[in-house]
N, C-alpha and C positions, 0 to 999 in steps of 0.2 A: 383483554379484560381479565381481572383477577377475581378470585373467589372472595366474597364478602361474608364475614361471620354473621349467621342468621340471628335475629332477635329471639331470645329465649325467655324473656321475662315479661311476657304478656300478662295482663291482668284483666279481670272483668271490666268491661266498659272501654277498654282500649280499642280504638278504631284504626285499622290499617290505612296508611296514607299512601300517596304516590311514591314516596321514597321507599316504603316497605315493599310495594308491588314491583318497583324497579329492581330492588335488591333480589327479590324472589325470582323474577324473570332473568336477570343477569346470571344468577347462580345456576338456574336451570340450563341456560345456554352454555355456560362454562362447563358444567358436568357432562352435557351431551357432547361437547367438543372433546373433552378429555376421554370419554368412552370411545368416541370414534377414532381418536388418535391411537388408543391402546387396544383396539379390537383384536389385532393379531396376537398380542401377548395374552389377552384374556382367553381367546380361543385355544391357544397353546396350553395355558394352565388348566383349562377345563378338560382338554384331552388327556393331559398328564394325570389329572385326578381320576379320570375313568380308568386309565391304564393301571394306576396305583391300586385302585379298588379291586380290579381284576387280579392283580398280583397277590393282594391280601386274601382274596377269596380262594385262590389256588393254594396259597400257603396254609390257610386254615383247613382246606380239604386234605392236603398232604399230612398235616399234623393229626387230623382225625384218623387217616389211614395208618399212620405210624402207631398211634395209640391202640388201634384195633389189633395190629400185628404184635405189639408188645404184650397185650393182654393174652393173645393166643400163645405166645412164647412162654409167658409166665405160667400158664396152665400146664405146660409140658416139662418145666424145669423142676427137678427134685432137689431138695436140699439135704445136707447131712443131718441125720438125726441119730440119737442113741448115745451111748456112753463111750464108744470106742473113739480114740483119738485119731484124727486124720493127719496129725503133724508128726514128723520124725526128726530126730537129731541127725546131724551130719554123719555120725558114726553109724547110725542105723541105715542110712541110705547107702553108705559105702559097703556095709556088710550085705545088704539085700540085693545089691545090683553089681553085676560084673561090668556094667557100662560106666565109663569114666564121665565125670561131670565136667562140662566145659563152661568157662567164664570168659565173657568178652570184655575187653577194656575199650570203652568208646568215649568220644567227645561229644556225642549227641545221642538222644534217645532213639532207639530203633523204631521203625514204623509199626512193627508188630512184635510184641515182646512175650506173647503167650508161649510158655514152655521154655523160655530162654533166661539165662542168668547173665546179667551184664552189670558193669560198674561204670559210673561216669567218672572220668579221670580229669575233667576240666573244671570241676567245681571246688 
């Protein structure tokens, strides 16, 4: 039995007949059969939705924790203020330091570049 398109153009005074009731009953049987056939898929999707919501809730909690940690870090970080320059020329660095500057030539970005000077040679 196939699903039959329901009548949607009812008007005042229309009286449902045997054909209408048969269509309604047949559609009800069809939909129940479809649901019974797809019960496992429906159950699996419902379980996946519950798991996804739990993952979302965990992620939201993690984001809240990170924002709290970031706010705590922001309160401890001081920034450069005043009129003194924090920048130096290459000549000033050479004169002020007996330590040689090292420059790496790389074909990829280093995983941690803080305090390192490197040049990409593959670009």
